[in-house]
C-alpha positions in Angstrom: -213.6 -25.1 187.8 -216.6 -22.6 187.1 -218.6 -24.7 189.1 -216.5 -24.1 192.1 -216.3 -21.1 191.4 -219.8 -20.1 191.7 -220.4 -22.3 194.6 -217.6 -19.7 196.3 -219.6 -17.0 195.0 -223.2 -18.4 196.4 -220.9 -19.2 200.2 -219.6 -15.7 200.4 -223.0 -13.9 199.6 -224.4 -16.0 202.0 -222.0 -15.0 204.6 -222.3 -11.4 203.6 -225.9 -11.4 204.2 -225.5 -13.2 206.9 -226.8 -16.8 205.8 -225.9 -20.5 207.3 -226.1 -22.5 204.2 -224.3 -25.3 205.4 -221.5 -25.5 202.9 -218.9 -27.4 204.0 -215.8 -25.9 201.8 -212.1 -26.9 203.1 -213.3 -30.4 204.8 -214.8 -27.8 207.5 -216.4 -30.2 210.5 -219.4 -27.9 210.8 -220.0 -23.8 210.3 -221.4 -23.2 213.7 -217.7 -25.0 215.3 -215.2 -22.4 212.9 -215.0 -19.2 213.5 -215.9 -16.7 210.6 -212.4 -15.5 209.7 -210.8 -18.8 209.6 -213.5 -19.7 207.2 -213.1 -16.5 204.9 -209.4 -17.5 205.1 -210.2 -21.2 204.1 -212.0 -19.6 201.1 -209.2 -17.2 200.0 -206.5 -19.8 200.0 -209.0 -22.1 197.7 -210.0 -19.2 195.4 -206.1 -18.5 195.0 -205.7 -22.3 194.0 -208.5 -22.3 191.9 -207.4 -19.0 190.0 -203.9 -20.4 189.5 -205.3 -23.3 187.9 -207.4 -21.1 185.6 -204.5 -19.1 184.5 -202.7 -22.6 183.7 -205.4 -23.6 182.1 -205.7 -19.8 180.2 -209.6 -19.8 181.5 -209.4 -16.1 181.8 -213.0 -15.6 182.3 -213.1 -17.6 185.3 -210.0 -16.5 186.8 -211.2 -12.9 186.6 -214.2 -14.3 188.3 -212.1 -15.7 190.8 -209.6 -12.4 191.5 -213.2 -10.5 192.3 -214.4 -13.1 194.6 -210.8 -13.2 196.2 -210.7 -9.3 196.6 -214.5 -9.5 198.4 -213.1 -12.4 201.1 -210.1 -10.2 201.5 -211.9 -7.0 202.2 -214.3 -9.0 204.4 -211.6 -10.2 206.3 -209.8 -6.7 206.4 -212.8 -5.4 208.5 -213.0 -8.3 210.6 -209.7 -7.6 211.7 -210.0 -4.0 212.1 -207.4 -3.3 209.1 -210.2 -1.4 207.0 -212.4 1.2 208.2 -216.1 1.8 207.2 -216.5 5.0 208.0 -216.1 7.7 205.3 -214.1 10.9 206.8 -214.7 14.1 204.7 -212.1 16.7 205.5 -213.7 20.3 205.1 -211.0 23.5 204.2 -212.2 26.8 204.9 -210.1 29.3 203.3 -210.3 33.2 202.9 -208.9 34.9 199.7 -208.8 38.3 199.0 -210.3 39.7 195.6 -207.0 39.5 193.9 -205.8 36.1 194.7 -209.2 35.1 193.9 -209.1 36.5 190.4 -206.3 34.9 189.4 -207.2 31.6 190.7 -210.4 32.3 188.5 -208.6 33.3 185.6 -206.1 30.3 185.7 -209.0 27.9 186.0 -210.4 29.2 182.9 -207.0 29.2 180.8 -206.9 25.9 181.8 -210.1 25.0 180.7 -210.3 26.4 177.9 -206.6 24.7 176.8 -208.6 21.5 177.6 -211.1 22.3 175.2 -208.7 23.2 172.5 -207.2 19.8 172.5 
């Protein structure tokens, strides 16, 4: 099982780097004839099967490796499908406070901070 997970890790790493390593996972004919999305879906299915077997065998170290690789694969599938937006969004809020409100906020912050330090 560990060897299969290592093979999956190497295949996925090659896909992330854009390399074609000629892996024929899942009985595929050729990497160039099968769309990348389909290959990733097959890899996700295979990692799920390996995960189920490793949990049944109580091989939790390998199971955690499967979970990690499956999450990477699912992330790639979501990115390819347009479900994940890679852009980070920053929201900026400008607030104008009068001096009394600012003072109350600062006092409240300092009171909470001193309560946390006391614990």
